[in-house]
C-alpha positions as a Python dict, from the first residue, in 0.01 Angstrom:
ca = {
    (1, 'M'): (0, 0, 0),
    (2, 'S'): (75, -329, -172),
    (3, 'V'): (431, -448, -224),
    (4, 'I'): (516, -465, -594),
    (5, 'L'): (870, -599, -565),
    (6, 'R'): (1041, -770, -272),
    (7, 'L'): (1399, -897, -263),
    (8, 'T'): (1486, -1112, 39),
    (9, 'D'): (1842, -1222, 121),
    (10, 'V'): (1941, -1203, -245),
    (11, 'V'): (2294, -1315, -331),
    (12, 'K'): (2449, -1295, -677),
    (13, 'V'): (2788, -1454, -739),
    (14, 'Y'): (2977, -1461, -1067),
    (15, 'G'): (3259, -1703, -1139),
    (16, 'S'): (3388, -1975, -908),
    (17, 'G'): (3691, -2063, -702),
    (18, 'D'): (3963, -1799, -705),
    (19, 'S'): (3771, -1595, -965),
    (20, 'E'): (3447, -1584, -764),
    (21, 'V'): (3301, -1235, -718),
    (22, 'C'): (3003, -1161, -495),
    (23, 'I'): (2807, -876, -655),
    (24, 'L'): (2504, -880, -423),
    (25, 'N'): (2551, -987, -61),
    (26, 'H'): (2222, -1083, 108),
    (27, 'V'): (2039, -784, -34),
    (28, 'G'): (1687, -706, 80),
    (29, 'M'): (1441, -435, -24),
    (30, 'E'): (1074, -365, -88),
    (31, 'L'): (909, -141, -347),
    (32, 'E'): (548, -40, -290),
    (33, 'A'): (278, 64, -534),
    (34, 'G'): (299, 436, -611),
    (35, 'E'): (658, 462, -492),
    (36, 'V'): (968, 584, -677),
    (37, 'V'): (1294, 440, -544),
    (38, 'A'): (1640, 528, -673),
    (39, 'V'): (1934, 288, -644),
    (40, 'M'): (2268, 465, -652),
    (41, 'G'): (2629, 372, -594),
    (42, 'P'): (2967, 355, -768),
    (43, 'S'): (3008, 209, -1115),
    (44, 'G'): (3039, -170, -1111),
    (45, 'A'): (2864, -205, -774),
    (46, 'G'): (2591, -431, -914),
    (47, 'K'): (2304, -186, -955),
    (48, 'T'): (2205, -310, -1300),
    (49, 'T'): (2246, -671, -1182),
    (50, 'M'): (1999, -600, -902),
    (51, 'L'): (1760, -439, -1151),
    (52, 'T'): (1772, -735, -1391),
    (53, 'I'): (1717, -983, -1109),
    (54, 'G'): (1412, -784, -997),
    (55, 'G'): (1296, -776, -1357),
    (56, 'A'): (1310, -1155, -1409),
    (57, 'L'): (1594, -1120, -1662),
    (58, 'Q'): (1840, -1323, -1457),
    (59, 'R'): (1824, -1539, -1147),
    (60, 'P'): (1989, -1480, -811),
    (61, 'T'): (2245, -1730, -686),
    (62, 'S'): (2029, -1758, -375),
    (63, 'G'): (1751, -1567, -204),
    (64, 'T'): (1391, -1484, -289),
    (65, 'V'): (1247, -1249, -551),
    (66, 'E'): (875, -1167, -538),
    (67, 'V'): (679, -970, -797),
    (68, 'L'): (324, -886, -681),
    (69, 'G'): (354, -1157, -416),
    (70, 'E'): (466, -1431, -656),
    (71, 'E'): (808, -1587, -604),
    (72, 'I'): (981, -1590, -941),
    (73, 'Q'): (1338, -1708, -880),
    (74, 'D'): (1259, -2074, -955),
    (75, 'L'): (1015, -2026, -1243),
    (76, 'S'): (1084, -2174, -1585),
    (77, 'Q'): (1202, -1948, -1867),
    (78, 'S'): (857, -1946, -2026),
    (79, 'Q'): (699, -1853, -1692),
    (80, 'L'): (953, -1574, -1643),
    (81, 'S'): (871, -1443, -1990),
    (82, 'K'): (504, -1432, -1894),
    (83, 'V'): (585, -1235, -1578),
    (84, 'R'): (784, -983, -1782),
    (85, 'R'): (510, -947, -2044),
    (86, 'E'): (226, -902, -1799),
    (87, 'K'): (373, -729, -1493),
    (88, 'I'): (698, -549, -1575),
    (89, 'G'): (802, -261, -1797),
    (90, 'F'): (1163, -169, -1880),
    (91, 'V'): (1306, 173, -1964),
    (92, 'F'): (1663, 173, -2094),
    (93, 'Q'): (1923, 446, -2124),
    (94, 'G'): (1949, 395, -2502),
    (95, 'F'): (1569, 397, -2554),
    (96, 'N'): (1585, 69, -2758),
    (97, 'L'): (1315, 181, -2999),
    (98, 'L'): (1268, 3, -3332),
    (99, 'Q'): (1391, 257, -3585),
    (100, 'A'): (1183, 123, -3873),
    (101, 'L'): (858, 174, -3680),
    (102, 'T'): (675, 495, -3589),
    (103, 'C'): (608, 593, -3227),
    (104, 'Y'): (261, 447, -3255),
    (105, 'E'): (388, 125, -3414),
    (106, 'N'): (656, 82, -3146),
    (107, 'V'): (391, 86, -2874),
    (108, 'E'): (145, -130, -3071),
    (109, 'Y'): (423, -383, -3135),
    (110, 'A'): (498, -404, -2762),
    (111, 'L'): (130, -466, -2695),
    (112, 'G'): (132, -744, -2952),
    (113, 'L'): (421, -912, -2770),
    (114, 'A'): (210, -894, -2454),
    (115, 'G'): (-75, -1072, -2634),
    (116, 'Q'): (-292, -767, -2703),
    (117, 'H'): (-408, -724, -3062),
    (118, 'G'): (-679, -565, -3274),
    (119, 'K'): (-892, -263, -3192),
    (120, 'H'): (-815, -268, -2820),
    (121, 'A'): (-439, -260, -2882),
    (122, 'K'): (-471, 23, -3133),
    (123, 'E'): (-679, 233, -2894),
    (124, 'R'): (-444, 157, -2604),
    (125, 'A'): (-139, 261, -2808),
    (126, 'R'): (-300, 591, -2904),
    (127, 'N'): (-427, 662, -2554),
    (128, 'I'): (-93, 595, -2385),
    (129, 'L'): (95, 815, -2634),
    (130, 'E'): (-152, 1097, -2575),
    (131, 'L'): (-98, 1051, -2201),
    (132, 'M'): (276, 1095, -2265),
    (133, 'G'): (205, 1421, -2452),
    (134, 'L'): (292, 1263, -2787),
    (135, 'G'): (-46, 1260, -2955),
    (136, 'H'): (84, 1495, -3225),
    (137, 'R'): (403, 1292, -3277),
    (138, 'M'): (279, 934, -3292),
    (139, 'D'): (332, 904, -3669),
    (140, 'K'): (695, 1016, -3644),
    (141, 'Y'): (993, 779, -3653),
    (142, 'P'): (1243, 772, -3363),
    (143, 'K'): (1509, 959, -3563),
    (144, 'Q'): (1262, 1246, -3605),
    (145, 'L'): (1220, 1287, -3228),
    (146, 'S'): (1424, 1460, -2959),
    (147, 'G'): (1592, 1252, -2689),
    (148, 'G'): (1320, 1344, -2442),
    (149, 'E'): (1047, 1243, -2684),
    (150, 'Q'): (1218, 911, -2756),
    (151, 'Q'): (1239, 843, -2383),
    (152, 'R'): (867, 917, -2350),
    (153, 'V'): (794, 665, -2625),
    (154, 'S'): (1003, 406, -2442),
    (155, 'I'): (804, 474, -2124),
    (156, 'A'): (476, 450, -2316),
    (157, 'R'): (589, 115, -2451),
    (158, 'A'): (693, 1, -2102),
    (159, 'I'): (359, 76, -1934),
    (160, 'A'): (129, 3, -2228),
    (161, 'N'): (55, -345, -2091),
    (162, 'N'): (-56, -194, -1757),
    (163, 'A'): (269, -303, -1593),
    (164, 'S'): (271, -273, -1214),
    (165, 'L'): (652, -259, -1194),
    (166, 'L'): (861, -16, -1397),
    (167, 'L'): (1238, -68, -1399),
    (168, 'A'): (1457, 210, -1538),
    (169, 'D'): (1831, 187, -1602),
    (170, 'E'): (1995, 534, -1611),
    (171, 'P'): (1681, 688, -1765),
    (172, 'T'): (1811, 1048, -1762),
    (173, 'A'): (2165, 979, -1884),
    (174, 'S'): (2098, 1092, -2242),
    (175, 'L'): (1886, 1394, -2151),
    (176, 'D'): (1962, 1757, -2080),
    (177, 'E'): (1853, 1913, -1752),
    (178, 'R'): (1511, 2033, -1867),
    (179, 'R'): (1418, 1703, -2028),
    (180, 'A'): (1556, 1509, -1731),
    (181, 'N'): (1339, 1712, -1496),
    (182, 'D'): (1039, 1656, -1723),
    (183, 'L'): (1104, 1283, -1722),
    (184, 'M'): (1127, 1264, -1344),
    (185, 'G'): (802, 1458, -1317),
    (186, 'L'): (646, 1206, -1552),
    (187, 'F'): (772, 917, -1337),
    (188, 'R'): (618, 1081, -1032),
    (189, 'A'): (283, 1123, -1211),
    (190, 'I'): (283, 762, -1333),
    (191, 'A'): (355, 634, -984),
    (192, 'Q'): (89, 847, -818),
    (193, 'D'): (-185, 827, -1080),
    (194, 'Q'): (-147, 463, -1184),
    (195, 'G'): (-6, 303, -868),
    (196, 'V'): (302, 180, -1052),
    (197, 'G'): (613, 98, -847),
    (198, 'I'): (921, 251, -1010),
    (199, 'L'): (1274, 133, -936),
    (200, 'M'): (1551, 319, -1115),
    (201, 'V'): (1927, 288, -1125),
    (202, 'T'): (2095, 624, -1164),
    (203, 'H'): (2410, 830, -1108),
    (204, 'D'): (2214, 1149, -1171),
    (205, 'L'): (2171, 1393, -883),
    (206, 'R'): (1872, 1540, -1067),
    (207, 'A'): (1694, 1204, -1058),
    (208, 'H'): (1745, 1121, -692),
    (209, 'R'): (1567, 1440, -581),
    (210, 'T'): (1240, 1301, -715),
    (211, 'A'): (1266, 965, -540),
    (212, 'D'): (1070, 876, -229),
    (213, 'R'): (1368, 678, -105),
    (214, 'I'): (1731, 637, -207),
    (215, 'L'): (1920, 311, -166),
    (216, 'W'): (2300, 297, -185),
    (217, 'L'): (2466, -18, -323),
    (218, 'E'): (2836, -69, -265),
    (219, 'G'): (3055, -368, -188),
    (220, 'G'): (2756, -597, -237),
    (221, 'D'): (2561, -430, 43),
    (222, 'L'): (2241, -229, 2),
    (223, 'R'): (2140, 34, 255),
    (224, 'K'): (1909, 331, 283),
    (225, 'T'): (2074, 670, 242),
    (226, 'T'): (1984, 1039, 226),
    (227, 'H'): (1996, 1307, -41),
    (228, 'E'): (2276, 1479, 150),
    (229, 'E'): (2488, 1164, 171),
    (230, 'V'): (2441, 1097, -200),
    (231, 'A'): (2545, 1451, -289),
    (232, 'A'): (2859, 1406, -78),
    (233, 'H'): (2939, 1070, -242),
    (234, 'L'): (2899, 1209, -592),
    (235, 'A'): (3067, 1547, -532),
}
């Protein structure tokens, strides 16, 4: 399998002098195509910081970040924007849908930002929503949808540009157990069927059961852990 995301010796420090705080301490990890990896750990441990560094939203203090084999930590802002548009999809806890647009228009708008327009974009938006089981809901506005349906729209928007890397920040936090289980099944299908690498930050025991691997971040250090250890930590 190809490596979608690689972090090597990544350090992230905030502040300076007496107020300096090291959030990530020489962190290293790889995410392969078709793999679902969960990052867990206590609140404030730096999980979202790690996710945003992997997603080209902020730079590490030092270390190397590779997306599909390309080092991105020293790219210009415009180059980073291009990486995000073409290679990365983001799924947020709060869905972040545009309330004035329908499901279909939310996805089509995202495709437009990625440089895809016209007939191809319209067909892609419809096809991806049908894949998400929302073919009958694509003309509805976000406020007319359940939480699970809104999350599916946000995923459709995230992968509409054929992103190879999907980053999810607490994707099940707003969902009940049934919808959370449905979402994790959807993540698994996307990873297996489309070869997408999925990295998610979560506190949810329901989510970690679906992951191929679980990484535990605490005190700036990232290590591999087990389902049993996670359950004990979160008990």
